[in-house]
C-alpha positions as CSV (number, residue, x, y, z in Angstrom):
1,Q,-9.4,-1.3,5.1
2,G,-8.5,-5.0,5.2
3,W,-5.1,-6.5,4.5
4,H,-4.4,-6.8,0.8
5,R,-1.8,-6.9,-1.9
6,D,-2.1,-4.5,-4.8
7,G,-1.3,-7.5,-7.1
8,P,0.6,-10.8,-7.5
9,D,3.2,-9.8,-10.0
10,E,6.9,-9.1,-9.4
11,G,8.5,-5.8,-10.6
12,Y,5.9,-3.3,-9.4
13,I,6.6,-0.6,-6.8
14,D,3.9,1.3,-5.0
15,V,4.5,4.9,-4.3
16,F,2.6,6.7,-1.5
17,V,3.0,10.4,-0.9
18,P,1.0,11.9,2.0
19,L,-0.4,15.4,1.3
20,V,-0.7,16.0,5.1
21,D,1.6,15.1,8.0
22,L,0.5,11.7,9.1
23,K,-0.3,11.0,12.8
24,D,-1.6,7.8,14.4
25,N,-5.2,9.2,14.4
26,L,-5.2,9.7,10.6
27,G,-4.9,5.9,10.0
28,P,-1.4,5.6,8.3
29,T,-0.8,2.7,5.9
30,R,0.4,-0.3,7.8
31,L,2.7,-2.8,6.2
32,L,3.6,-6.5,6.9
33,P,7.3,-6.7,6.1
34,G,8.5,-9.7,4.1
35,T,5.0,-10.7,2.7
36,H,6.1,-9.7,-0.8
37,L,8.2,-13.0,-0.8
38,S,5.3,-15.1,0.5
39,S,2.9,-17.2,-1.5
40,D,-0.8,-16.4,-1.7
41,E,-1.5,-19.4,0.5
42,D,0.9,-18.1,3.2
43,V,-0.3,-14.6,3.2
44,S,-4.0,-15.7,3.3
45,E,-3.2,-16.9,6.8
46,A,-2.3,-13.3,7.8
47,W,-5.9,-12.3,7.3
48,L,-7.0,-14.8,9.9
49,V,-4.4,-13.8,12.6
50,D,-5.3,-11.3,15.3
51,D,-4.1,-7.9,14.2
52,E,-2.5,-7.2,17.6
53,K,-0.1,-10.1,17.0
54,L,1.2,-8.7,13.7
55,P,4.2,-6.3,13.5
56,K,3.2,-2.6,13.7
57,V,5.0,-1.0,10.8
58,A,3.1,2.1,9.9
59,P,5.4,5.0,9.0
60,L,4.3,8.4,10.2
61,L,5.5,10.3,7.1
62,R,5.5,14.1,6.8
63,K,3.7,15.8,4.0
64,G,5.6,15.2,0.8
65,Q,7.8,12.3,2.1
66,I,7.7,9.2,-0.1
67,L,6.9,5.6,0.9
68,L,8.0,3.0,-1.6
69,F,7.2,-0.7,-1.2
70,D,6.8,-3.9,-3.3
71,Y,3.3,-4.1,-4.9
72,R,3.0,-7.6,-3.4
73,T,3.5,-6.5,0.2
74,L,0.4,-7.0,2.4
75,H,-0.7,-3.6,3.6
76,K,-3.8,-1.7,4.8
77,G,-5.0,1.8,5.5
78,Q,-6.0,2.1,9.1
79,G,-9.0,3.9,10.4
80,N,-8.9,7.7,10.5
81,T,-10.3,8.8,13.8
82,S,-9.6,12.5,13.3
83,T,-12.6,14.7,13.3
84,S,-10.9,17.5,11.4
85,T,-8.3,16.1,9.0
86,T,-8.7,13.8,6.0
87,R,-5.8,11.4,5.2
88,A,-5.0,12.8,1.7
89,L,-2.6,10.6,-0.3
90,A,-1.1,10.7,-3.8
91,Y,-0.6,7.2,-5.1
92,C,1.1,5.7,-8.2
93,V,2.7,2.5,-9.3
94,Y,6.0,2.2,-11.1
95,T,7.0,-0.7,-13.2
96,R,9.0,-1.8,-16.2
97,Q,8.1,-0.1,-19.5
98,S,6.6,-3.2,-20.9
99,S,4.2,-3.9,-18.0
100,S,0.8,-2.5,-17.0
101,D,-1.0,-2.5,-13.7
102,I,-4.2,-4.2,-14.7
103,Q,-4.9,-5.2,-11.1
104,N,-5.7,-1.7,-10.0
105,F,-6.2,0.1,-13.3
106,P,-7.8,-2.3,-15.7
107,D,-8.9,0.4,-18.1
108,A,-6.0,2.8,-17.7
109,L,-4.0,3.9,-20.7
110,T,-0.5,5.2,-20.4
111,L,0.1,8.5,-22.1
112,E,3.1,7.6,-24.1
113,Y,3.0,3.9,-24.9
114,D,-0.6,2.9,-25.7
C-alpha cells in the first residue's frame, strides 16, 4: 500500500484494532508522525522520498489493542510476507456528530442521524 491520508479534514480520528497479534512479517500499519499538520503540497514530497529515509513508526499491537491517529496522518499498510496469517483489522472513523466521512465512505449512512 502506498502512503496516503484518509482525508484532508480536521476532526476525524482513525481507529485500527488488529484481530491478530501483529508482527513485522504481517505488514503493520506504518505512520509518518506530524504529517497531519502538513499541507498537501508538503506531504506530497513524502511520496517521492526513499522509504528507508523516513521514520519507522509501525506499532506492533497485540490482538484487541487500539491504534488511534489523526485521519490526515500519512500512513500505509506494509506488505504481509507471512505464508500462514492474514493481517485482519477492524477499522472505523470517529468524528463530530455533524460530520460524515465522505472520503472513505461516500455512500455510507449512519444508523441514527440520516
